[in-house]
Structure formats: structure tokens, C-alpha cells
C-alpha positions, 0 to 999 in steps of 0.5 A: 497615666496621662490626664486627657484634655479636649482641644478646643476651637472655634470658628471665626467662619459664618457657623461660629461651632466650636470644634474639639479634639482629645488630646493628653498631657504628654502628647500637648506637652512633646508638640509644645517642645518643638515635635511636629505636630503630624509626629505627635498625632499622626492617627489625627487627620489634618482637620483634627491637628488644625483643631489642636493648632488652633486651640487653647494650647496655642498659648503654650508655644509662647509665639507672638501670634498666640491667638485662634484663627481656626475655620472649619472646613464647612465654613472655608470651602463657603468662603474660599470655595471647595479644593476639588484637587 
């Protein structure tokens, strides 16, 4: 059985709240090794996948910009305006 973790991303907008979603160690490993996030977590919403991409796990990707720029949907709507498409 694979271990479960909480991916955590802190909103860089006005609220500053922490947002979480559960992930397994095996799935994080697949993503870090190059699988597309939507293939690893097809049942998660786009917002949940964004939390994962901006969570503490981004440091495992060993990319130059391995820091979080997460903004929760309400803060993003307030800053950029709602997307009414």
C-alpha cells in the first residue's frame, strides 16, 4: 500500500490561506518522473491539480523556478476578473 500525503499550496493572493489535496507517493513519483499531471490525476479538478503543481512537491522537479506562485480561484477572480467563458 502506498503512503498518502497532503499536497499544500499557500495562496499568494489577499487571503494567504493554505489549500490541500491528497496524493499518493506513487502518483507523485509518476508526476516527478515526467508523466503529465492530467494523466496521473485524471479525477482531480483543474484547481486540485494546480494545488499539486504549486505545492511542496514542485521542489522535486528540480526546475529553475521551484517555488510556488499559487493563487486560489477567489483571489485570482478578484485580481484578474472572473472568467465568464
